[in-house]
Phi, psi and omega in degrees: 000133176298135184299332184267358180274163179291142180294141178259121182275116180246355182258148177283351180290138180304144180293165177298325177297317180297322181288327175293317179298323179296324177295317181295325185261007181297143178288350179245162179292131180243164185222142169229156187239144178296142168217157188226359175198182185299315186289323177290327176296319178297319180296318179299316179297315182293335177289346177108004178290149181270352181199166184236137173259113177274088188291133176297320177299312183293319179297317179293323180296319181290339171278347180081024179237171183280158181276059181226038184061028176285333169275130183288160181295331178291324176294321177297313181296324178297316178294321179300326179298317177298318181295320181289322182295329188265356183231163178248348182271157184290148177245130174252120181275134166281095189270018180052234182265009184093006175064031176142215183266195184301326182290320175298322180295319179299315181293322179300313181299317180299315182292325179293316179297322179299334182257012174076022178276136192274339182185171179220142175250126177241148185246151186271055173253173177275149177269137355286145186285161171241138180305141187297335183265008177249138181065096189281348182284171181302128181252145177292145179245165181294152172298134185300314182296319179296318181293321175299325177297321177297317180299313180297319180297319179295316180294322179291338185269342186287149179263313177283124183298339182264001174303132189253134171244120181252130180265121181263119182269119184258008186302314183292318184284340180266006175097011177267177186260176182299315178303321179294319179298317180293320180298315180293316181299319179296319179295318182292322178296317180295332180282350176119004179300135183280342178198162177245131173255118178255130189242148176209147178249014174285155180280356175238154185274016189305313182298315182295317180294322177296319178296315182300321180296316181288327182292324170057039172071025180298328176205168177305142183241131184243141178228161178230091188277046182296318183274324181258047187294339182279356179293129177302138183298331179297335176298320180291322178298312182295333181277354179082022177292141181270316189218131175254132177253119170274103208269336187210021191276335176290317180292323179292321177296318180296317180297314180300317180292317181294321178298315181295317181293317181298318180295319181295314181293320179296321183285320186268343181057035178204156176263356186301321187283346185244344189300323181281356185246006178238165182296134176292158182302324182294334176288323175298314178302318181297315180295328179293327175064025183263127181299326183291347178275354180300321179297322178291322177300316180297322182295317186272333186242350183267275179051033184079001189289339179295346180259000180293133180246121181261132175246123184249121179277113189216041187273336190279153175286316188089061185297338179294347178267004174055232186295342182295336183244023177296322185250010180198156176285167183303325185292349179259008174295139181284133174234113182060034177088356179233145176303148178308317180295323179297319176302319180293315181296323177300322177297318178299311184298324181299333180251026173064029172263102188252354180257100186235122177246125178259125178263104188260170177213284181289125178042062182296336182293344180273353180274104185230039179281122180303145177087012179235153170248137184247127169240160189242139166265100186293344181251031186301331183291335184244004181233169183248201188295319183291325177296322176296315180298322180296333178298336182257010188301327180291349181255002182302150179229173182281001173215103189216150175248145170235121189223138171295139182284349183257026180263142165239141182199161175286149187300328184297333181295312178294320179300315180295323177298320180290328185273345185283130177288154180139147180288324174226130182227143177221176185243136175230131177269116184278355175284110191279336180243072187249153174271008184292334186236123171255173180075225184250096185286160173263124181264133183258134174248125189236166183288343178204147178287167176291119182266005182053039185281149174292335182250151182297135176274154173265094187236137177250149173280131180256327182190151169241131186216157172278350182269140180280348176220139177223124180053041177077003180255140179275150181297155182272337181170188180258131180285131177261133187288063179223129179225142171240135179240131177238142169037258181300325179297323177296320179295318178299321180298312182294320178298319180295315180298319180297321180285317183293330179295344178279347183275147184295330183264017183303320185295346178257004187279151181247176174298325177299320177297321177299314180300315181297322178295313180300318179297318179297332178275004179083016179270121183287137173241111182284148184245133167253124178274137169236173181227077181085203179068031174210167183205137175257116187277101183236353185208170177298323177298326180296331178297321177294317178295325180298320179299320180292320181295327182283347181293000000 
């Protein structure tokens, strides 16, 4: 179909114009929300709103210009096309003054219909317009007859009979009185306006309610309660208002968030503190809804990762927590309102790791985190970590994680572990005097110290020990209980478990013992250095630190 031709309706579903008219004529109070580009329009639709307000203020703001017609009508229409293409709900444009005279209005209506826009609201100000909340003194308004001419020209130009033109009366907000507002509204209604929008910048709705009472339902009535936002919504229902526009809150929310993130990144010179608090890239890809981005999604989020199987060691009660773990294991302790295990599983899900097996022991029936499978080590009271891991040996895969269930960490740590090449990879924290580990930490000795390099170092794990010095050498960092096994590494793991189970002390062995055995067998374990941003939950004091880490 030629872009400039009128749209041909082939679906039995009501057009967007028809659905906007239904909102205006609905017997109940309806609501639409501001959006200013494609992605915000998609978010508004997914939130459940029945319509979108394409705000002139918000559209000009996202272009970075003032709300004084500095963005041309063609630029506005171009953005509206993106918004219309990505959504199914009707869009009502804040069309300012119609971008000129009656002839501009005729062309605007044709171009809006071609792009699937359901209606336009025009205001009786002079062109170029000034935002209603700027300059508080009485402002000149358009000549009534001229403005009525714009309305008639627009109605004569529309193809869809349900395309809506709403006349916005600026008399009250421009310093005129109620009789003037009513006089103008009646003239605009007689000229063919499908609804009247009455505006006020007072912090109370008195003017709007007085107008509604006098208007007495002659046509649908629309309001924008930006200034009198504290008014209970039932007041609008009782006044007979047809449609409420939440006019600029998406752009304001976006600005507040962007300012906070920009200041934090500039001050800290790192993304670590903000990455867990912003939308992941895959959510942006999803909202864009473009088929051609599927290849990019696979590139950034797949890498075989959809087959990664995570095994979580979670057999212990955690007796150091006393009464807190009488009825549940340590992994079910609440951290920031969510069980410790749920925080861990959320990290997995964020990186598309959906196959999660929890190896439980103490009160396994209390582990009810969605998205996990639970198997039990029935001898957890007399065995250690390797015995628990061996219970899951039949479920091992060629891409697998083994993680302590009492760990909290920033998402980038897991992402780097997944992205690092190597048959076996682990994490070491090079901050030697860290509060991340309470109790008896495991000290890692590596082939090279952390050089704080911009590029990944090629470092091997040499030993894990409880001693801070071995053979006169100081430890390289603290070992974090996370291991990844790939292909050959998985085979080495199974061979090691089979051999170690023959030893008399197998039931007391830990993951650290497994690592030392593999190293002794000549199997390389690659090291990723981190610098904090993790916590091993071993004491009541750790619960307080955990709350800070989750912020």
